[in-house]
C-alpha positions as CSV (number, residue, x, y, z in Angstrom):
1,M,-17.0,0.0,-12.0
2,N,-20.4,-1.0,-10.8
3,A,-21.9,2.0,-12.6
4,L,-20.7,0.6,-15.9
5,L,-23.0,-2.4,-15.7
6,I,-26.8,-2.2,-15.5
7,D,-28.8,-4.8,-13.7
8,P,-31.7,-5.7,-16.1
9,A,-33.8,-7.1,-13.2
10,A,-33.5,-3.9,-11.2
11,D,-34.4,-1.6,-14.0
12,P,-36.1,-3.5,-16.8
13,D,-37.5,-0.4,-18.6
14,R,-34.0,1.1,-18.9
15,A,-32.6,-2.2,-20.0
16,A,-35.2,-2.5,-22.8
17,A,-34.5,1.0,-24.0
18,A,-30.7,0.5,-24.3
19,T,-29.2,0.7,-27.8
20,P,-28.7,-2.8,-29.3
21,I,-25.2,-4.0,-30.2
22,H,-25.1,-6.4,-33.1
23,R,-22.2,-8.8,-33.2
24,I,-21.0,-9.3,-36.8
25,R,-18.5,-11.9,-37.9
26,K,-15.9,-11.0,-40.5
27,N,-17.6,-10.6,-43.9
28,A,-21.0,-11.5,-42.6
29,E,-24.0,-9.4,-43.5
30,P,-25.3,-7.0,-40.9
31,P,-29.1,-6.9,-40.1
32,E,-31.2,-5.2,-42.7
33,P,-31.8,-1.9,-41.0
34,L,-28.0,-1.3,-40.7
35,R,-26.8,-2.9,-43.9
36,A,-26.7,0.2,-46.0
37,L,-24.8,2.0,-43.2
38,A,-22.2,-0.8,-43.1
39,E,-21.7,-0.7,-46.9
40,A,-21.4,3.1,-46.9
41,N,-18.7,2.9,-44.2
42,G,-16.8,-0.1,-45.4
43,F,-17.7,-2.1,-42.3
44,Q,-16.7,-5.7,-42.8
45,G,-16.8,-7.2,-39.2
46,E,-13.1,-7.0,-38.4
47,A,-12.4,-7.8,-34.8
48,G,-12.9,-4.7,-32.7
49,A,-14.5,-2.6,-35.4
50,V,-17.3,-0.4,-34.1
51,L,-19.9,1.5,-36.1
52,A,-22.5,3.3,-34.0
53,A,-25.8,4.7,-35.2
54,P,-28.7,6.0,-33.1
55,D,-30.8,2.9,-33.6
56,G,-28.0,0.3,-33.2
57,V,-24.3,-0.5,-33.1
58,L,-22.4,-2.8,-35.5
59,F,-19.6,-4.6,-33.7
60,G,-17.0,-6.7,-35.5
61,V,-16.0,-9.9,-33.8
62,G,-13.7,-11.1,-36.6
63,D,-13.3,-14.9,-36.5
64,E,-14.3,-15.0,-32.9
65,T,-11.0,-16.2,-31.6
66,D,-10.6,-13.3,-29.2
67,A,-13.0,-14.0,-26.3
68,L,-12.4,-10.6,-24.8
69,V,-13.0,-8.6,-28.0
70,A,-15.9,-6.8,-26.3
71,A,-13.3,-4.7,-24.5
72,A,-13.3,-2.5,-27.7
73,L,-16.9,-1.5,-27.1
74,S,-16.6,0.4,-23.8
75,D,-13.4,1.9,-25.0
76,R,-15.0,3.5,-28.1
77,L,-18.7,4.0,-27.6
78,P,-20.1,7.3,-26.6
79,A,-22.0,7.8,-23.3
80,G,-25.3,5.9,-23.1
81,D,-26.9,2.5,-22.3
82,Y,-26.2,-0.5,-24.5
83,R,-27.2,-4.1,-24.6
84,F,-26.2,-7.1,-26.8
85,A,-28.8,-8.0,-29.4
86,D,-29.5,-11.8,-29.8
87,D,-30.1,-11.5,-33.6
88,G,-31.8,-14.8,-33.5
89,E,-28.8,-16.7,-32.1
90,G,-30.2,-17.3,-28.6
91,A,-28.7,-16.4,-25.3
92,P,-25.0,-17.1,-24.8
93,S,-23.7,-19.5,-22.2
94,A,-23.3,-18.1,-18.6
95,Q,-19.5,-18.2,-19.1
96,K,-19.6,-16.3,-22.3
97,A,-22.0,-13.7,-20.8
98,T,-19.6,-13.3,-17.8
99,L,-16.6,-12.9,-20.1
100,D,-18.5,-10.2,-22.1
101,A,-19.3,-8.3,-18.9
102,Y,-15.7,-8.6,-17.8
103,A,-14.4,-7.5,-21.2
104,W,-16.6,-4.4,-21.1
105,L,-15.1,-3.5,-17.8
106,L,-11.6,-4.3,-19.0
107,G,-11.9,-1.9,-21.9
108,A,-13.1,0.8,-19.5
109,Y,-9.8,0.8,-17.6
110,R,-7.9,4.1,-17.6
111,F,-4.5,4.8,-16.0
112,D,-5.0,8.5,-15.3
113,R,-2.6,9.2,-12.5
114,Y,-0.4,11.5,-14.5
115,K,-2.7,12.8,-17.3
116,S,-6.3,13.7,-17.8
117,I,-8.1,10.9,-19.6
118,P,-11.9,11.0,-20.2
119,P,-13.6,8.2,-18.3
120,C,-15.7,5.6,-19.9
121,E,-19.3,6.6,-19.9
122,A,-20.8,3.8,-21.9
123,R,-22.9,1.4,-19.8
124,L,-23.8,-2.2,-20.6
125,V,-26.9,-4.0,-19.6
126,A,-25.5,-7.1,-18.0
127,P,-26.0,-10.0,-20.4
128,A,-28.5,-12.7,-19.3
129,G,-26.8,-15.3,-17.2
130,A,-23.7,-13.3,-16.5
131,D,-22.1,-13.5,-13.0
132,V,-21.8,-9.8,-12.5
133,A,-20.1,-10.1,-9.2
134,A,-17.4,-12.3,-10.7
135,A,-16.9,-9.9,-13.6
136,L,-16.6,-6.9,-11.2
137,R,-14.2,-8.8,-8.9
138,A,-11.9,-9.8,-11.8
139,A,-12.0,-6.3,-13.3
140,A,-11.1,-4.7,-10.0
141,A,-8.2,-7.1,-9.4
142,G,-6.9,-6.5,-12.9
143,A,-7.2,-2.7,-12.5
144,L,-5.2,-2.9,-9.2
145,T,-2.5,-5.0,-10.9
146,R,-2.3,-2.7,-13.9
147,D,-2.2,0.5,-11.8
148,L,0.7,-0.8,-9.8
149,V,2.7,-2.0,-12.8
150,N,2.0,1.2,-14.8
151,T,3.2,3.4,-12.0
152,P,6.8,4.6,-12.5
153,A,9.5,3.4,-10.1
154,G,9.9,7.0,-8.7
155,D,6.5,6.6,-7.2
156,M,6.5,2.8,-6.6
157,L,9.7,1.9,-4.6
158,P,9.5,-0.5,-1.7
159,T,7.9,2.1,0.6
160,E,5.1,2.8,-1.8
161,L,4.6,-0.9,-2.6
162,E,4.2,-1.6,1.1
163,A,1.7,1.3,1.3
164,A,-0.3,-0.4,-1.5
165,A,-0.3,-3.7,0.4
166,R,-1.5,-2.0,3.6
167,A,-4.3,-0.1,1.7
168,L,-5.5,-3.4,0.3
169,A,-5.3,-5.0,3.7
170,D,-7.3,-2.2,5.2
171,D,-10.1,-2.8,2.7
172,F,-10.5,-6.5,3.7
173,D,-9.4,-6.5,7.4
174,A,-6.2,-8.3,6.6
175,V,-3.0,-7.9,8.7
176,V,0.3,-6.7,7.3
177,E,3.7,-7.0,9.0
178,T,7.0,-5.8,7.5
179,I,10.6,-6.7,8.1
180,E,12.8,-3.8,6.9
181,G,16.4,-2.8,6.4
182,D,19.0,-4.4,8.7
183,A,16.3,-6.3,10.5
184,L,16.4,-8.6,7.5
185,L,19.8,-9.6,8.6
186,S,18.9,-10.2,12.2
187,R,15.8,-12.2,11.1
188,N,17.8,-14.2,8.6
189,F,16.8,-13.0,5.1
190,P,20.3,-12.3,3.8
191,M,19.6,-12.5,0.1
192,I,16.7,-10.0,0.3
193,H,19.0,-7.7,2.2
194,A,21.9,-8.1,-0.2
195,V,19.9,-7.4,-3.3
196,G,18.2,-4.3,-1.9
197,R,20.9,-2.7,0.3
198,A,22.3,-0.4,-2.3
199,S,19.1,1.5,-2.6
200,A,18.2,4.6,-0.6
201,D,14.8,3.0,-0.1
202,A,15.3,0.1,2.4
203,P,14.6,-3.4,1.3
204,R,11.8,-5.2,3.1
205,L,9.7,-8.3,3.3
206,I,6.0,-7.5,3.2
207,D,3.8,-10.2,4.9
208,L,0.0,-10.0,4.4
209,V,-2.3,-12.5,6.1
210,W,-6.1,-12.9,5.8
211,G,-8.7,-15.5,6.6
212,R,-9.6,-17.8,9.4
213,A,-6.6,-19.4,11.1
214,D,-7.7,-23.0,10.7
215,A,-8.6,-22.7,7.0
216,P,-6.4,-24.4,4.3
217,K,-3.2,-22.4,4.0
218,L,-2.6,-20.8,0.6
219,T,0.6,-18.7,0.2
220,V,1.3,-16.4,-2.8
221,V,4.9,-15.1,-3.2
222,G,5.3,-12.1,-5.5
223,K,8.6,-10.7,-6.8
224,G,8.8,-7.0,-5.8
225,V,11.9,-5.7,-7.5
226,C,10.6,-2.1,-7.8
227,F,13.3,-1.1,-10.3
228,D,16.0,-3.2,-11.7
229,S,19.1,-1.4,-13.0
230,G,20.9,-4.7,-13.3
231,G,23.1,-3.8,-10.4
232,L,26.8,-3.8,-11.1
233,N,26.0,-5.9,-14.2
234,L,24.3,-2.7,-15.4
235,K,21.6,-3.0,-18.0
236,P,21.9,-0.9,-21.1
237,G,19.5,2.0,-21.3
238,R,17.1,0.2,-23.6
239,G,17.1,-2.8,-21.2
240,M,16.1,-0.5,-18.3
241,A,13.2,1.2,-20.1
242,L,10.5,-1.1,-18.7
243,M,12.1,-2.0,-15.4
244,K,9.4,-0.3,-13.5
245,K,7.4,-3.4,-14.2
246,D,9.9,-5.7,-12.5
247,M,7.6,-5.7,-9.5
248,G,4.9,-7.2,-11.7
249,G,4.9,-10.4,-9.7
250,A,4.1,-8.4,-6.5
251,A,1.4,-6.5,-8.3
252,H,-0.1,-9.7,-9.5
253,A,0.1,-11.2,-6.0
254,L,-1.9,-8.2,-4.6
255,G,-4.4,-8.4,-7.5
256,L,-4.9,-12.1,-6.9
257,A,-5.2,-11.5,-3.2
258,R,-7.9,-8.9,-3.9
259,M,-9.9,-11.5,-5.9
260,I,-9.5,-14.1,-3.2
261,M,-10.6,-11.7,-0.4
262,A,-13.4,-10.1,-2.4
263,G,-14.7,-13.6,-3.3
264,G,-14.6,-14.8,0.3
265,L,-12.6,-17.9,-0.6
266,D,-12.3,-20.1,2.5
267,V,-8.5,-20.1,2.8
268,R,-5.9,-18.7,5.2
269,L,-4.2,-16.5,2.6
270,R,-0.7,-15.3,3.0
271,V,1.0,-13.0,0.6
272,L,4.8,-12.6,0.8
273,I,6.5,-9.8,-1.2
274,P,10.3,-9.3,-1.0
275,A,10.4,-5.6,-2.0
276,V,13.7,-4.2,-3.1
277,E,15.3,-1.9,-5.6
278,N,18.3,-3.4,-7.4
279,A,20.4,-0.2,-7.4
280,V,24.0,0.7,-7.9
281,S,26.1,2.2,-5.1
282,G,29.2,1.4,-3.0
283,S,27.2,-1.1,-1.0
284,A,25.9,-3.0,-4.0
285,F,26.4,-6.8,-4.1
286,R,29.0,-7.9,-6.7
287,P,29.5,-10.5,-9.4
288,G,31.5,-13.3,-7.8
289,D,30.2,-12.7,-4.3
290,V,28.9,-15.7,-2.4
291,L,25.6,-15.1,-0.5
292,A,24.2,-17.0,2.3
293,S,20.5,-17.8,2.2
294,R,17.7,-18.4,4.7
295,A,17.7,-22.0,3.7
296,G,21.4,-22.4,4.5
297,K,22.4,-22.9,0.9
298,T,25.2,-20.7,-0.5
299,V,24.8,-18.9,-3.9
300,E,27.6,-17.6,-6.1
301,I,26.6,-14.5,-7.9
302,G,27.3,-15.0,-11.6
303,N,25.3,-11.9,-12.5
304,T,23.7,-9.2,-10.4
305,D,21.0,-8.8,-13.0
306,A,19.5,-12.2,-12.0
307,E,18.4,-10.9,-8.6
308,G,14.7,-11.7,-8.6
309,R,15.3,-15.4,-7.9
310,L,17.5,-14.5,-5.0
311,V,14.9,-12.5,-3.1
312,L,12.2,-15.0,-4.0
313,A,14.4,-17.8,-2.6
314,D,14.5,-16.3,0.9
315,A,10.7,-15.6,0.8
316,L,10.0,-19.2,-0.4
317,T,12.0,-20.7,2.4
318,Y,10.0,-18.5,4.8
319,A,6.7,-19.6,3.2
320,G,7.5,-23.2,3.8
321,E,8.1,-22.7,7.5
322,D,4.3,-22.1,7.9
323,D,3.5,-25.5,6.4
324,P,1.1,-24.3,3.6
325,A,-1.0,-26.6,1.5
326,L,-0.2,-24.6,-1.7
327,V,2.4,-22.1,-2.7
328,V,2.4,-20.0,-5.9
329,T,5.3,-17.8,-7.1
330,L,4.5,-14.9,-9.4
331,A,7.4,-13.1,-11.0
332,T,8.6,-11.2,-14.0
333,L,11.7,-13.4,-13.9
334,T,13.3,-14.1,-17.3
335,G,13.4,-12.8,-20.8
336,A,13.8,-16.4,-21.9
337,A,10.1,-17.0,-21.0
338,R,9.1,-14.4,-23.5
339,V,11.3,-16.0,-26.2
340,A,9.7,-19.3,-25.5
341,V,6.0,-18.3,-25.5
342,G,5.8,-14.6,-26.3
343,P,4.2,-11.9,-24.2
344,D,0.6,-13.1,-24.3
345,I,1.0,-16.4,-22.5
346,A,1.9,-17.0,-18.9
347,P,4.3,-20.0,-18.7
348,F,4.2,-21.9,-15.4
349,Y,5.9,-24.8,-13.7
350,T,4.7,-27.4,-11.3
351,D,5.1,-31.1,-10.4
352,D,1.5,-31.3,-9.2
353,E,-0.4,-32.9,-12.1
354,A,-3.8,-32.1,-10.7
355,L,-2.9,-28.5,-10.1
356,A,-1.5,-28.2,-13.6
357,E,-4.7,-29.5,-15.1
358,R,-6.8,-27.1,-13.1
359,I,-4.7,-24.1,-14.1
360,A,-4.7,-25.1,-17.8
361,A,-8.5,-25.7,-17.7
362,F,-9.3,-22.4,-16.1
363,G,-6.8,-20.6,-18.4
364,V,-8.9,-21.7,-21.3
365,R,-12.3,-21.1,-19.6
366,E,-11.3,-17.6,-18.5
367,S,-9.5,-16.7,-21.7
368,D,-6.4,-16.2,-19.5
369,P,-3.8,-18.2,-21.4
370,C,-1.3,-20.3,-19.4
371,W,1.2,-22.9,-20.6
372,R,3.0,-25.4,-18.6
373,L,6.8,-25.8,-19.1
374,P,8.9,-28.6,-17.7
375,L,10.9,-28.7,-14.6
376,W,13.6,-30.6,-16.4
377,A,15.9,-31.9,-13.6
378,P,19.0,-32.6,-15.8
379,Y,19.3,-28.8,-16.3
380,E,20.2,-28.3,-12.6
381,R,23.8,-28.9,-13.6
382,N,23.5,-25.6,-15.6
383,F,23.8,-23.6,-12.3
384,S,26.5,-25.5,-10.6
385,S,29.3,-23.6,-8.9
386,S,32.8,-24.6,-7.9
387,V,32.8,-22.3,-4.8
388,A,29.2,-22.5,-3.6
389,D,26.2,-24.8,-3.5
390,M,24.9,-23.2,-6.7
391,N,25.3,-20.2,-9.0
392,N,22.4,-17.8,-9.7
393,I,22.7,-18.1,-13.5
394,S,23.1,-20.8,-16.1
395,N,26.6,-21.5,-17.2
396,D,25.7,-22.1,-20.8
397,G,22.8,-19.7,-21.6
398,F,20.3,-22.4,-22.5
399,A,16.8,-22.8,-21.1
400,G,16.9,-19.7,-19.0
401,S,13.3,-19.8,-17.7
402,I,13.6,-23.5,-16.8
403,V,16.9,-23.0,-15.0
404,A,15.4,-20.1,-13.0
405,A,12.4,-22.3,-12.1
406,L,14.7,-25.1,-11.0
407,F,16.7,-22.7,-8.9
408,L,13.5,-21.6,-7.1
409,K,12.5,-25.2,-6.7
410,K,15.6,-25.7,-4.5
411,F,14.0,-23.3,-2.0
412,A,10.3,-24.2,-2.4
413,P,8.6,-26.1,0.4
414,P,9.1,-29.8,-0.3
415,T,5.9,-30.8,1.5
416,A,3.6,-28.4,-0.3
417,S,2.2,-28.2,-3.8
418,W,4.1,-25.4,-5.6
419,A,3.6,-23.6,-8.9
420,H,5.8,-20.9,-10.4
421,F,4.7,-18.4,-13.0
422,D,7.2,-16.5,-15.1
423,I,5.0,-13.7,-16.4
424,Y,5.6,-10.6,-18.6
425,A,2.9,-8.3,-17.0
426,W,3.0,-6.0,-20.1
427,R,1.2,-5.7,-23.4
428,P,3.7,-4.6,-26.0
429,K,1.1,-4.4,-28.8
430,S,-2.5,-3.2,-28.5
431,A,-5.5,-5.4,-28.9
432,P,-9.2,-4.3,-29.1
433,G,-9.8,-2.3,-25.9
434,R,-6.4,-3.2,-24.5
435,P,-3.7,-0.6,-25.2
436,V,0.0,-1.0,-24.8
437,G,0.9,-1.0,-21.1
438,A,0.5,-3.1,-18.0
439,E,-1.5,-6.3,-18.2
440,A,-2.8,-8.7,-15.6
441,Q,-1.9,-12.3,-16.5
442,A,-2.9,-15.7,-15.0
443,I,-4.7,-14.3,-11.9
444,R,-8.2,-15.2,-13.2
445,A,-7.0,-18.7,-14.2
446,L,-5.5,-19.1,-10.7
447,Y,-8.6,-17.8,-8.9
448,G,-10.6,-20.4,-10.8
449,A,-8.2,-23.2,-9.9
450,F,-8.2,-22.1,-6.2
451,T,-12.0,-21.9,-6.1
452,E,-12.2,-25.5,-7.4
453,Q,-9.5,-26.8,-5.1
454,F,-10.6,-25.1,-1.9
455,S,-14.4,-25.2,-2.2
């Protein structure tokens, strides 16, 4: 990715010779030398519109509501060097310049594991004031997240997810330990084992640790359901179509970990990933079963398709035993979250007001939208059970995302600050430079919040 950005200080002559890109708002007039070209081609400045000529590029920014619209440029421009023209508007803020550099890299992403896709060969002169290291760090983390989510389950079951965690650990001198198969029972992770035991690929708990031992403890727990058939409450075919992305929480946890380690954040980072396949076989757990948990609470299974909260519950209990300062849960947990806020926004839950403010502020700053939803305690009655301490689903169908978050809260460390994200991890409709497919959500906002908290 470094090759896609040119350092103007290191090569000023090359930077000066780069083709200028003129940002044009919707229905605004282009600069005079390119005005006739715009009129001849019907260019009106719509967001993401690109019209290239040898002496300049017209780039539509629409009404400027999309802070990452520059992703369309690297995706559509031919090979060559480019720079943003100031057109008399002066230099952008450092934050805007950094977002433009990040967007350029974002648009250059290609998932080419299974088909030949021409790489991006357009290069951008880093805008004045841009934090190039931050842009590169965020883009690399996003690419890792998207690669993992885009990979089909046949090539991303628990074994492969563990391999991805180990490869990341090797890059940053982190340590990974894994508890696998029946060892989950002897080590007291009964719900992780129950959810994953029907698969031919053994369930496991992946435990990555990085950073100095006496630094503030930050733990990220990512849902690693590598494929979700629904279990014995089998999903219909259409409902299974995207279930390769049900390990999106784990992918985001690893992408966020990459940002933290690459940025050298002074924390003792721990990433816990319960990695399972929710499969169907004679050993699958059943509706009506009562499962023990690491926390000692019993859970009646109202639906085997609500399995993510079960594996997260055991991992959250384990996280609390290390006395962390902050725990964050990342999971593709409920369809109800998408009904509530749609696919573009990452809803989150926390009782920590200061943390909520930091996440919201950095979500806006980084154009990484997050929205806080309430941990409405009266809804705890919705997962009551007559035979166990709780049920794993709501008994009335209302407030599904909130109920799932409240379920997890029962297992979250009571002495630590905790936030839970119910993410989608997928872009169902394309945006300029961002095609349909895996999407990284909330990790840039979280990184900013962590940086402010632990600096």
